[in-house]
C-alpha positions as CSV (number, residue, x, y, z in Angstrom):
1,M,5.0,19.3,-6.3
2,S,1.4,19.4,-5.2
3,L,-1.6,17.4,-6.6
4,P,-3.3,18.8,-9.6
5,L,-5.7,21.6,-8.6
6,S,-9.5,21.1,-9.1
7,A,-12.8,22.5,-7.9
8,K,-13.7,19.1,-6.5
9,V,-12.5,15.6,-6.1
10,P,-11.8,14.4,-9.6
11,F,-14.1,11.5,-10.7
12,G,-13.7,9.1,-13.5
13,G,-11.1,6.6,-14.4
14,D,-9.4,4.4,-17.1
15,Y,-10.9,5.0,-20.6
16,N,-9.8,3.1,-23.7
17,P,-11.5,4.7,-26.7
18,E,-8.8,3.2,-28.9
19,Q,-10.8,-0.1,-28.5
20,W,-14.0,1.4,-30.0
21,P,-15.2,3.3,-33.2
22,E,-15.7,7.0,-32.7
23,D,-19.5,6.8,-32.7
24,V,-19.2,4.9,-29.4
25,W,-17.2,7.8,-28.0
26,K,-20.2,10.0,-28.5
27,Q,-22.4,7.7,-26.5
28,D,-19.8,7.3,-23.8
29,Y,-19.5,11.1,-23.2
30,R,-23.2,11.5,-22.9
31,L,-23.1,8.9,-20.3
32,F,-20.1,10.6,-18.6
33,D,-22.2,13.7,-18.4
34,S,-24.9,11.9,-16.6
35,A,-22.5,10.3,-14.1
36,R,-20.6,13.6,-13.5
37,I,-17.3,12.0,-14.7
38,D,-14.8,14.7,-15.1
39,L,-11.5,13.0,-15.5
40,V,-10.3,10.3,-17.9
41,T,-7.1,8.4,-17.7
42,L,-5.9,7.8,-21.4
43,G,-3.3,5.9,-23.2
44,V,-2.1,3.5,-20.6
45,F,-1.5,0.7,-23.1
46,D,-1.0,2.5,-26.4
47,W,2.5,1.8,-27.2
48,A,1.8,-0.5,-30.1
49,L,-0.5,2.1,-31.6
50,T,1.6,5.2,-31.2
51,Q,4.8,3.6,-32.2
52,P,4.0,0.7,-34.6
53,A,7.7,0.2,-35.6
54,E,11.0,1.4,-34.1
55,D,11.4,4.5,-36.3
56,T,7.6,5.2,-36.8
57,Y,5.5,7.2,-34.5
58,D,1.8,7.8,-35.2
59,F,-0.2,10.0,-32.8
60,A,-3.2,10.4,-35.1
61,L,-5.5,8.2,-33.1
62,L,-4.3,9.5,-29.6
63,D,-4.6,13.1,-31.1
64,R,-8.3,12.5,-31.7
65,I,-8.8,10.8,-28.3
66,V,-7.2,13.7,-26.4
67,E,-8.8,16.4,-28.6
68,R,-12.2,14.7,-28.0
69,A,-11.7,14.6,-24.1
70,S,-10.6,18.2,-24.1
71,A,-13.5,19.4,-26.2
72,E,-15.9,17.5,-23.8
73,G,-14.4,19.4,-20.9
74,R,-12.8,16.5,-19.2
75,G,-9.5,16.6,-17.3
76,I,-6.9,14.1,-18.6
77,C,-4.4,11.9,-16.7
78,L,-2.3,11.1,-19.7
79,A,-0.2,8.0,-19.8
80,T,3.0,7.5,-21.5
81,G,1.7,4.3,-23.0
82,T,4.6,2.1,-21.7
83,G,2.4,-0.3,-19.5
84,A,3.2,-3.1,-22.0
85,H,5.8,-3.3,-24.8
86,P,4.6,-4.1,-28.3
87,P,5.2,-7.3,-30.3
88,W,7.6,-5.8,-32.8
89,L,9.9,-4.7,-29.9
90,A,10.2,-8.2,-28.5
91,K,10.8,-9.6,-32.0
92,A,13.4,-7.1,-32.9
93,Y,15.1,-7.2,-29.5
94,P,14.5,-10.5,-27.7
95,E,16.5,-9.2,-24.8
96,V,13.6,-7.1,-23.7
97,T,11.6,-10.0,-22.5
98,R,12.2,-11.5,-18.9
99,T,13.7,-14.6,-17.7
100,D,11.7,-16.0,-14.9
101,F,12.6,-17.5,-11.5
102,E,12.9,-21.0,-13.0
103,G,15.3,-19.8,-15.6
104,R,12.9,-19.9,-18.6
105,K,13.4,-17.1,-21.2
106,H,10.0,-15.6,-22.0
107,R,8.9,-14.6,-25.5
108,F,6.3,-11.9,-26.3
109,G,3.1,-12.0,-24.3
110,Q,1.1,-10.6,-21.3
111,R,2.2,-7.2,-20.0
112,H,4.6,-7.6,-17.0
113,N,7.2,-8.9,-19.4
114,S,9.7,-6.2,-19.8
115,C,13.3,-6.6,-18.4
116,P,14.0,-3.5,-16.4
117,S,17.8,-3.8,-17.0
118,S,17.5,-4.0,-20.8
119,P,19.2,-0.9,-22.4
120,V,16.9,-1.2,-25.4
121,F,13.7,-1.2,-23.2
122,R,15.1,1.8,-21.2
123,R,15.9,3.7,-24.3
124,L,12.7,3.2,-26.2
125,S,10.3,3.6,-23.3
126,A,12.0,6.8,-22.3
127,E,11.8,8.0,-25.9
128,L,8.1,7.3,-26.1
129,A,7.5,9.1,-22.9
130,R,9.6,12.1,-24.3
131,R,7.5,12.3,-27.5
132,V,4.1,12.0,-25.7
133,A,5.1,14.7,-23.2
134,R,6.5,17.0,-26.0
135,R,3.2,16.6,-28.0
136,Y,0.6,17.1,-25.2
137,A,2.5,19.2,-22.6
138,D,0.7,22.4,-23.5
139,T,-2.8,20.8,-23.7
140,P,-4.7,22.5,-20.9
141,A,-6.9,19.5,-20.2
142,V,-3.8,17.4,-19.3
143,L,-3.5,17.6,-15.4
144,A,-1.0,14.8,-14.7
145,W,1.2,12.3,-16.3
146,H,0.9,8.6,-15.7
147,V,4.0,6.4,-16.2
148,G,3.9,2.7,-16.8
149,N,1.3,0.7,-15.1
150,E,1.4,-1.4,-11.9
151,Y,5.1,-2.0,-12.0
152,G,5.9,-5.5,-10.7
153,G,7.4,-8.9,-11.2
154,A,11.1,-9.9,-11.5
155,C,13.7,-10.9,-14.1
156,Y,16.7,-13.1,-13.7
157,C,18.4,-12.7,-17.2
158,A,22.0,-12.0,-17.9
159,L,21.4,-8.2,-18.2
160,C,19.7,-8.3,-14.7
161,A,22.7,-10.3,-13.4
162,A,25.0,-7.7,-14.6
163,G,22.8,-4.9,-13.3
164,F,22.8,-6.7,-9.9
165,R,26.6,-6.9,-9.8
166,N,26.8,-3.1,-10.5
167,W,24.2,-2.4,-7.9
168,L,26.3,-4.5,-5.4
169,R,29.5,-2.6,-6.2
170,H,27.7,0.6,-5.5
171,R,26.2,-0.7,-2.2
172,Y,29.3,-2.5,-0.8
173,G,32.3,-1.1,-2.7
174,T,34.4,-4.1,-2.1
175,L,34.0,-8.0,-2.3
176,D,35.3,-8.1,1.3
177,E,32.4,-5.9,2.5
178,L,30.0,-8.0,0.4
179,N,31.3,-11.3,1.7
180,E,30.9,-10.1,5.3
181,A,27.3,-8.8,4.7
182,W,26.2,-12.1,3.1
183,Y,28.0,-14.3,5.6
184,T,29.7,-16.3,2.8
185,T,31.9,-18.2,5.0
186,F,28.9,-20.4,5.4
187,W,28.9,-23.3,2.9
188,S,31.9,-22.2,1.0
189,H,30.4,-19.2,-0.6
190,T,33.2,-16.7,-0.5
191,F,33.2,-14.7,-3.7
192,T,36.6,-13.7,-5.1
193,D,35.4,-12.1,-8.3
194,W,32.2,-10.0,-8.9
195,D,31.4,-12.0,-12.0
196,E,31.0,-15.1,-9.8
197,I,27.7,-13.7,-8.4
198,E,24.4,-15.0,-9.8
199,P,20.9,-13.8,-9.2
200,P,19.3,-16.0,-6.5
201,S,16.8,-18.2,-8.3
202,A,15.5,-21.7,-8.6
203,L,18.9,-22.6,-10.5
204,T,21.1,-21.1,-7.8
205,E,20.3,-20.7,-4.1
206,H,16.6,-21.5,-3.9
207,W,14.5,-24.5,-3.4
208,R,10.7,-24.9,-3.0
209,G,10.1,-21.5,-4.3
210,P,11.3,-17.9,-3.9
211,D,11.0,-17.8,-0.1
212,H,13.2,-20.8,0.6
213,T,16.9,-20.0,0.2
214,A,20.3,-21.0,1.7
215,F,21.3,-17.3,1.7
216,P,18.5,-14.9,2.7
217,G,21.0,-11.9,2.5
218,I,21.6,-12.4,-1.2
219,T,17.9,-12.7,-2.0
220,L,17.1,-9.6,0.2
221,D,19.7,-7.7,-1.8
222,Y,18.1,-8.9,-5.1
223,L,14.7,-7.8,-3.9
224,R,16.1,-4.5,-3.2
225,F,17.8,-4.3,-6.6
226,T,14.7,-5.4,-8.5
227,S,12.7,-2.7,-6.9
228,D,15.4,-0.1,-7.6
229,A,15.7,-1.3,-11.2
230,M,12.1,-0.8,-12.0
231,L,12.3,2.5,-10.1
232,T,15.1,3.5,-12.7
233,N,12.6,2.7,-15.5
234,F,10.1,5.1,-13.9
235,R,12.8,7.8,-13.4
236,D,13.9,7.5,-17.1
237,E,10.5,8.3,-18.3
238,K,9.9,11.0,-15.8
239,A,13.2,12.7,-16.8
240,A,12.1,12.5,-20.5
241,I,8.7,14.1,-19.6
242,R,10.5,16.9,-17.6
243,E,12.2,18.0,-20.8
244,S,9.0,19.6,-22.1
245,S,6.7,19.5,-19.1
246,P,8.6,20.9,-16.0
247,T,5.6,21.4,-13.8
248,L,2.8,18.9,-14.4
249,P,2.9,16.2,-11.6
250,V,4.0,12.7,-12.6
251,T,2.8,9.5,-10.9
252,T,2.5,5.8,-11.4
253,N,-0.2,3.5,-9.9
254,F,1.0,1.5,-6.9
255,M,-0.8,-1.8,-5.7
256,G,-1.1,-1.2,-1.9
257,M,0.5,-3.8,0.2
258,Y,2.5,-5.2,-2.7
259,R,5.3,-7.4,-1.6
260,P,7.8,-7.2,-4.6
261,I,8.3,-3.4,-4.6
262,D,9.4,-1.2,-1.7
263,Y,7.2,1.8,-2.2
264,H,9.0,3.8,0.4
265,R,12.1,3.7,-1.9
266,W,9.8,4.9,-4.8
267,A,7.8,7.6,-3.0
268,P,10.3,10.5,-3.1
269,H,10.3,10.2,-7.0
270,L,6.7,10.5,-7.4
271,D,5.0,13.9,-7.4
272,F,1.9,12.3,-5.8
273,V,1.0,8.8,-4.9
274,S,-1.8,6.9,-6.7
275,W,-2.9,3.4,-6.1
276,D,-5.3,0.6,-7.3
277,N,-7.6,-0.8,-4.7
278,Y,-8.9,-4.4,-5.5
279,P,-9.9,-6.0,-2.1
280,P,-10.2,-9.8,-2.1
281,D,-13.6,-9.9,-0.5
282,D,-16.5,-8.0,0.9
283,E,-14.9,-8.2,4.4
284,S,-11.9,-6.0,3.8
285,A,-12.9,-2.7,5.2
286,A,-10.0,-2.7,7.7
287,R,-7.5,-4.0,5.3
288,M,-8.5,-1.2,2.9
289,A,-8.2,1.4,5.5
290,L,-4.7,0.2,6.4
291,T,-3.6,0.3,2.7
292,H,-5.1,3.8,2.2
293,D,-3.2,5.0,5.2
294,L,0.0,3.3,3.9
295,M,-0.3,5.1,0.5
296,R,-1.0,8.4,2.4
297,G,2.0,7.8,4.6
298,L,4.4,7.3,1.7
299,K,4.8,11.1,1.3
300,D,4.4,12.3,4.8
301,G,0.7,12.5,4.9
302,Q,0.1,14.1,1.3
303,P,-3.2,13.0,-0.2
304,F,-3.2,10.4,-2.9
305,W,-5.4,9.5,-5.9
306,L,-7.5,6.4,-5.9
307,M,-6.4,5.7,-9.4
308,E,-8.3,2.4,-9.8
309,Q,-11.2,0.4,-8.3
310,T,-13.9,-1.6,-9.7
311,P,-17.5,-0.3,-9.8
312,S,-18.8,-3.8,-9.5
313,C,-16.4,-6.8,-9.8
314,T,-12.9,-7.9,-10.9
315,A,-12.1,-10.6,-13.4
316,C,-8.6,-11.6,-12.3
317,R,-9.5,-14.1,-9.5
318,D,-10.8,-17.6,-9.6
319,V,-14.0,-16.2,-8.0
320,N,-15.0,-12.6,-8.5
321,P,-17.7,-11.5,-6.2
322,L,-20.0,-8.6,-7.0
323,K,-20.0,-5.5,-4.9
324,R,-23.2,-5.5,-3.0
325,P,-25.5,-2.5,-3.4
326,G,-24.0,0.5,-1.5
327,L,-20.5,-1.0,-1.1
328,M,-18.9,1.0,-4.1
329,R,-20.1,4.2,-2.7
330,L,-19.1,3.2,0.8
331,W,-15.6,2.1,-0.2
332,S,-15.2,5.3,-2.4
333,W,-16.0,7.5,0.6
334,Q,-13.7,5.4,2.8
335,A,-10.8,6.3,0.4
336,V,-11.7,10.0,0.6
337,A,-11.9,9.7,4.4
338,H,-8.3,8.4,4.4
339,G,-6.8,10.9,2.1
340,A,-7.9,10.3,-1.4
341,D,-8.2,13.5,-3.5
342,A,-9.4,11.6,-6.6
343,V,-11.9,8.7,-7.0
344,L,-11.4,6.8,-10.3
345,F,-12.4,3.6,-11.7
346,F,-11.1,0.8,-13.9
347,Q,-12.7,0.7,-16.3
348,L,-15.1,3.3,-17.6
349,R,-16.4,1.2,-20.6
350,A,-16.1,-2.6,-20.6
351,S,-13.5,-4.2,-23.0
352,R,-15.2,-6.5,-25.5
353,G,-12.6,-9.1,-25.6
354,A,-9.4,-10.5,-24.0
355,S,-8.9,-11.1,-20.3
356,E,-10.7,-8.1,-18.8
357,K,-13.9,-8.4,-20.8
358,Y,-15.8,-9.5,-17.7
359,H,-14.1,-7.0,-15.4
360,G,-16.6,-4.4,-14.0
361,A,-17.1,-1.2,-15.8
362,V,-19.2,1.9,-15.4
363,I,-20.6,1.3,-18.8
364,G,-21.3,-2.4,-19.8
365,H,-21.2,-4.0,-23.2
366,A,-24.8,-2.8,-23.9
367,G,-24.0,0.9,-23.1
368,R,-27.0,1.3,-20.9
369,A,-27.6,4.0,-18.3
370,D,-30.3,2.2,-16.5
371,T,-28.1,-0.4,-14.8
372,R,-27.8,-0.5,-11.0
373,V,-24.0,0.0,-11.2
374,F,-24.3,3.0,-13.5
375,R,-26.9,4.5,-11.3
376,E,-24.8,4.0,-8.1
377,V,-21.9,5.6,-10.0
378,A,-23.9,8.5,-11.1
379,E,-25.2,9.1,-7.5
380,L,-21.6,9.0,-6.2
381,G,-20.6,11.6,-8.8
382,A,-23.4,13.9,-7.7
383,E,-22.3,13.5,-4.1
384,L,-18.7,14.4,-5.0
385,E,-20.0,17.4,-6.9
386,R,-22.0,18.5,-3.7
387,L,-18.9,18.1,-1.5
388,G,-17.0,20.4,-3.8
389,P,-13.3,21.3,-2.8
390,V,-13.6,21.1,0.9
391,S,-11.6,17.9,1.4
392,L,-8.9,18.6,-1.1
393,G,-5.5,18.8,0.5
394,A,-7.0,17.9,3.9
395,R,-4.7,16.1,6.3
396,T,-5.2,13.4,8.9
397,P,-4.4,14.6,12.4
398,A,-2.7,11.4,13.6
399,R,-1.1,10.8,17.0
400,V,-0.6,7.1,16.4
401,A,1.9,5.7,13.9
402,L,2.0,2.1,12.6
403,L,5.4,1.1,11.2
404,F,5.5,-0.7,7.9
405,D,8.7,-2.0,6.6
406,W,9.3,-3.9,3.3
407,D,12.9,-5.0,4.5
408,S,11.3,-6.7,7.6
409,W,8.6,-8.1,5.4
410,W,11.2,-9.7,3.1
411,A,13.6,-10.8,5.7
412,L,11.1,-12.4,8.0
413,E,9.5,-14.5,5.2
414,L,12.8,-15.5,3.8
415,S,14.0,-16.9,7.1
416,D,14.3,-20.5,7.8
417,G,12.9,-20.6,11.3
418,P,11.4,-20.0,13.7
419,S,8.2,-20.5,11.7
420,R,7.1,-20.1,8.1
421,L,3.5,-19.8,9.1
422,V,4.1,-16.4,10.6
423,R,3.5,-13.9,7.8
424,Y,4.4,-10.4,8.1
425,Q,1.4,-8.9,6.5
426,Q,-1.0,-10.9,8.8
427,V,0.7,-9.7,11.9
428,V,0.5,-6.1,10.7
429,L,-3.1,-6.6,9.8
430,A,-3.9,-7.8,13.2
431,Y,-2.5,-4.8,15.0
432,H,-4.0,-2.4,12.5
433,R,-7.4,-4.1,13.0
434,A,-7.3,-3.4,16.7
435,L,-6.4,0.3,16.0
436,W,-9.2,0.5,13.4
437,D,-11.8,-1.0,15.6
438,A,-10.8,1.5,18.3
439,G,-11.4,4.4,15.8
440,V,-8.0,5.7,15.9
441,D,-6.7,8.2,13.3
442,L,-3.3,6.9,12.4
443,D,-0.4,7.2,10.0
444,V,1.2,4.1,8.4
445,V,4.8,5.2,8.0
446,A,8.3,4.0,7.1
447,V,10.8,3.1,9.8
448,T,12.8,6.2,8.7
449,A,9.9,8.5,9.3
450,D,10.0,11.3,11.9
451,L,8.3,9.9,14.9
452,S,8.4,13.1,17.1
453,R,4.7,13.9,16.5
454,Y,3.3,10.6,17.7
455,D,2.2,9.6,21.2
456,V,1.9,5.9,20.3
457,V,4.1,4.0,17.9
458,V,3.1,0.4,17.0
459,A,5.7,-1.8,15.3
460,P,4.5,-5.2,14.7
461,A,7.0,-7.9,13.6
462,L,9.8,-5.4,13.4
463,H,12.2,-8.1,12.3
464,L,15.0,-6.1,10.8
465,L,16.4,-3.1,12.5
466,K,18.3,-0.5,10.5
467,G,19.8,3.0,11.2
468,D,19.0,4.9,14.3
469,L,15.4,3.5,14.6
470,P,16.0,2.0,18.2
471,Q,17.1,5.4,19.5
472,R,14.3,7.2,17.9
473,L,11.9,4.7,19.4
474,E,13.5,5.3,22.8
475,A,13.0,8.9,22.3
476,V,9.2,8.5,21.8
477,A,9.0,6.7,25.2
478,T,11.5,9.2,26.8
479,R,9.0,12.1,26.2
480,G,6.0,10.2,27.4
481,G,4.9,8.2,24.5
482,S,4.3,4.4,24.2
483,V,6.1,1.9,21.8
484,L,4.5,-1.4,21.1
485,T,6.3,-4.2,19.4
486,T,5.9,-8.0,19.1
487,Y,7.6,-11.4,18.8
488,L,10.1,-11.7,16.1
489,S,11.2,-8.1,16.3
490,G,14.8,-6.9,16.8
491,R,16.2,-10.1,15.3
492,V,18.5,-9.1,12.5
493,D,20.4,-6.1,11.0
494,E,20.0,-4.7,7.5
495,N,22.1,-7.5,6.1
496,D,19.8,-10.1,7.7
497,Q,22.5,-11.2,10.2
498,A,21.5,-11.9,13.8
499,F,22.5,-9.4,16.4
500,L,25.3,-10.7,18.8
501,M,23.2,-9.8,21.7
502,D,20.0,-10.8,23.5
503,V,16.7,-10.8,21.7
504,P,15.1,-8.3,20.9
505,G,18.4,-6.8,20.0
506,S,18.8,-3.0,20.5
507,L,15.1,-2.9,21.5
508,G,15.8,-4.8,24.6
509,Q,16.5,-1.9,26.8
510,L,13.3,-0.1,25.8
511,M,11.2,-3.2,26.2
512,G,13.0,-4.3,29.4
513,V,13.0,-8.0,28.4
514,R,15.3,-10.7,27.2
515,V,14.3,-13.7,25.1
516,D,16.6,-16.7,25.1
517,E,14.1,-19.3,23.6
518,W,11.1,-19.6,21.4
519,D,8.6,-22.2,20.6
520,A,7.1,-22.5,17.2
521,R,4.0,-24.9,16.8
522,G,1.3,-25.6,14.1
523,P,-1.9,-23.7,13.9
524,E,-3.8,-26.5,15.8
525,V,-1.7,-25.9,19.0
526,V,-3.1,-23.3,21.3
527,N,-1.5,-21.8,24.4
528,P,-3.9,-19.6,26.2
529,V,-2.7,-16.4,27.7
530,R,-4.2,-14.6,30.7
531,L,-4.1,-10.8,30.3
532,G,-4.6,-8.3,33.1
533,D,-5.8,-9.1,36.6
534,G,-8.9,-8.6,38.8
535,A,-12.0,-7.4,37.0
536,D,-10.1,-6.7,33.9
537,Q,-8.6,-10.2,33.5
538,V,-9.3,-12.0,30.2
539,D,-8.0,-15.3,28.7
540,V,-7.2,-15.3,25.0
541,D,-5.6,-17.8,22.6
542,A,-2.2,-17.7,21.2
543,R,-0.9,-19.7,18.2
544,L,2.2,-20.3,15.9
545,L,4.9,-18.6,18.1
546,F,5.7,-18.3,21.8
547,E,8.7,-16.6,22.9
548,L,10.0,-17.2,26.4
549,V,10.5,-14.0,28.1
550,I,12.8,-13.1,31.0
551,P,11.9,-9.6,32.4
552,Q,14.7,-7.3,32.8
553,G,12.7,-4.7,34.7
554,A,9.5,-5.0,32.7
555,Q,6.1,-5.4,34.4
556,V,4.2,-8.6,33.5
557,I,0.8,-7.9,31.9
558,G,0.0,-11.3,30.5
559,T,1.2,-14.9,31.2
560,Y,1.1,-18.3,29.3
561,L,-1.3,-20.9,30.9
562,A,0.0,-24.0,29.4
563,D,3.2,-26.1,28.6
564,F,6.4,-26.0,30.5
565,Y,6.5,-22.3,30.4
566,A,3.1,-21.8,31.9
567,G,3.2,-18.8,34.3
568,T,5.9,-17.1,32.4
569,P,5.4,-13.7,30.7
570,A,3.7,-13.4,27.4
571,V,3.0,-9.7,27.4
572,T,5.0,-7.0,29.3
573,R,5.1,-3.3,29.9
574,N,8.4,-1.5,30.7
575,A,8.5,2.0,32.1
576,F,11.1,4.0,30.1
577,G,11.6,7.7,30.7
578,A,8.2,9.3,31.0
579,G,6.6,6.7,28.8
580,D,6.8,2.9,28.3
581,G,7.6,0.0,26.0
582,W,5.1,-2.8,25.4
583,Y,6.2,-6.3,24.2
584,V,3.9,-9.0,23.0
585,A,5.9,-12.2,22.9
586,A,3.1,-14.5,21.4
587,G,0.8,-14.8,18.5
588,L,-2.3,-13.6,20.3
589,D,-5.6,-13.9,18.7
590,Q,-7.5,-10.8,17.6
591,A,-9.2,-10.4,20.9
592,G,-5.9,-10.5,22.6
593,V,-4.3,-8.1,20.2
594,S,-7.2,-5.6,20.6
595,W,-7.0,-5.9,24.5
596,V,-3.4,-5.0,24.5
597,V,-3.8,-2.2,22.0
598,R,-6.6,-0.7,23.9
599,Q,-4.6,-0.6,27.1
600,V,-1.9,1.4,25.3
601,L,-4.4,3.8,23.7
602,D,-6.3,4.3,27.0
603,Q,-3.1,5.7,28.6
604,H,-3.1,8.6,26.1
605,D,-6.8,9.1,25.7
606,L,-6.6,8.1,22.1
607,L,-9.8,6.0,21.5
608,G,-12.0,7.2,18.7
609,P,-15.5,8.5,19.2
610,Y,-17.3,5.2,18.7
611,P,-14.8,2.4,19.7
612,D,-17.5,0.1,21.0
613,V,-19.7,0.2,17.9
614,P,-18.4,-2.7,15.7
615,N,-17.8,-1.9,12.1
616,L,-18.5,1.8,12.4
617,E,-15.4,3.5,11.0
618,S,-14.6,7.0,11.9
619,A,-11.8,9.2,10.3
620,V,-10.9,12.8,10.4
621,R,-9.4,15.2,7.9
622,V,-8.5,18.7,8.6
623,A,-8.3,21.2,5.9
624,A,-5.8,24.1,5.6
625,D,-8.4,26.6,6.8
626,G,-9.0,24.5,9.9
627,S,-12.3,23.0,8.8
628,R,-12.5,19.6,10.5
629,L,-14.3,16.8,8.5
630,L,-15.5,13.7,10.5
631,F,-16.3,10.7,8.2
632,L,-18.5,8.1,9.6
633,L,-18.8,4.9,7.6
634,N,-21.2,2.1,8.5
635,H,-19.7,-1.2,7.2
636,R,-22.7,-3.2,8.5
637,A,-25.6,-4.5,6.5
638,E,-28.0,-3.0,9.0
639,P,-28.5,0.6,10.2
640,V,-26.7,2.0,13.3
641,E,-27.5,5.0,15.6
642,V,-24.9,6.9,17.6
643,T,-24.9,10.2,19.5
644,T,-22.8,13.0,18.0
645,R,-20.1,14.6,20.1
646,N,-20.0,17.8,18.2
647,G,-22.6,19.5,16.0
648,G,-22.1,20.2,12.3
649,V,-23.5,19.9,8.8
650,D,-23.5,16.7,6.8
651,L,-22.0,17.8,3.5
652,L,-23.6,15.0,1.5
653,T,-27.3,16.0,2.5
654,G,-27.0,19.5,3.9
655,D,-28.6,18.3,7.2
656,R,-27.5,20.0,10.4
657,T,-26.8,17.9,13.4
658,A,-26.6,19.3,16.9
659,A,-24.1,18.2,19.5
660,G,-25.4,15.3,21.5
661,A,-28.1,14.5,19.0
662,A,-28.9,11.0,17.7
663,L,-27.5,10.3,14.2
664,R,-28.7,7.4,12.2
665,L,-26.7,5.8,9.4
666,P,-28.4,3.3,7.2
667,A,-26.8,0.1,6.1
668,Y,-23.6,0.9,4.3
669,G,-24.3,4.6,5.1
670,V,-21.9,7.5,5.0
671,V,-21.9,10.9,6.8
672,V,-19.3,13.5,6.1
673,L,-19.8,16.0,9.0
674,E,-18.1,19.4,8.8
675,E,-18.0,20.0,12.5
676,D,-18.8,23.4,14.1
677,R,-15.8,25.3,15.1
């Protein structure tokens, strides 16, 4: 099912008119006109209003809200209202609230507090979704359905324990298979009855928090179960919607690189991906690019919606910095450059009370149109209007893939050894940063993705290997491609058991190396690595982990310079078929990672148009009619000037640029160049 059709990129965001008297709605829509806001997300947290008691549904207020948005000519992304359950539900059915990792049974409060295994919660949330869809399915302004809100968290109650056991029966079939997968001969853990199995928590297998456990395999499966349990909640509501709305697309808002939920398991069940972008600081341009690409890659390159971003600042952190002038516009265009087919905000009007009263909004408490934030939003709305439909549905022509795997993330960070200082996300970010700096158009994909269209596959910290991935990576190299992986890859199978073979497991033949030993050290310990030779030689730092590599046919590209393993390989390249496998055995600094990545890219002529201009991002999208859009985004606080490779028209200004001409981008500037064919 495709994204909702539109004449332009939808622009707007979360709107909560139920918090305000209706005379404020009139002011808001006048301001929406000024800002070119054409889509509103409604009803995300309306459960207590639309269902004030178990047997009572009252849609009077939501009717007026939907009718007003429709009359004002706005498209609607209509939520089912189940983002947080109401007080009466927790009082009538205490089972619906969660039990936390420490074993504490929660009472009513907050929002991520619904037990995903509760039959009552499942029944009543699905029924609300059914009634909302039945009531508004034929409303022309409704373009999409929004289920729940930012699913997350975990529950360890008796209902989840029972659900976990049922999930395990389906996964393993027999206790013998389960005991083998969990290696329960260790510490006298052999299970003889399904009811003996407990959720892994602070009361059972864990100490010092959720990442310290005696049995990582058990916790790995509980993470998978929890992700699947909440997915079942989403599927319950989607099925209820489908009874009266068979064609309108259904989504829920993801949270980017969010560790608790495996979005690859969820993606097939969403009609389109949407996500909420709240970067931690002003220096997150590369991180945001990675996450946009991850969201786009969840459904094989299909465009996504930027469902939420703040126009100014967040309110959920200890320190909530303000977006500098121009950053909101720049980051919005970055989302479009990486595949966003909608640009939406949280929130359109600031809440007056509760925890988000200081969260940024398009319209502040005073309701003014002459603030800097509102002016910038209105200017962006005008630009999106000028852009029109040209970018909608456009794809990224990537020849490079970066593998991202929740199972590897979970397994690596649950492991006792070699180092708890090595964090999966940080390793992936370093390799992505090298690709981003080089201006590469890339897809961020699951380990199950089709790799046949890529010339380069980068697989950092591919700790857990499953299925036929090793064979598919070998196929990439056999036909002339390059595969790059790193330390701590190829260590365990899908049950988190070590392979009974040399490290890096079944990647060894492709990489042409064997690893017998590894040395983990604190961040203060540096072992320099010498990369390359001759004029290209460079010395870089390595920290945290140092694998001792024994080449099995691989060429040495970099060597350690210190400790008893000085002079031994730290980076290798192995000829395989018509291509090669690259292995980075140490925690290189960013300069070292970038050096290696560029060696790989150079082999395939894959550097972007401006790889040596720091913080100038380039990205390409190609429309169905063949139109090629080049996005240039200046993430610097000062202007930059470059020479164009191809001529074209800047769709934001209408200015024509000839091939080979000078092109100047102001501080935080954006160019969307429709290149000449």
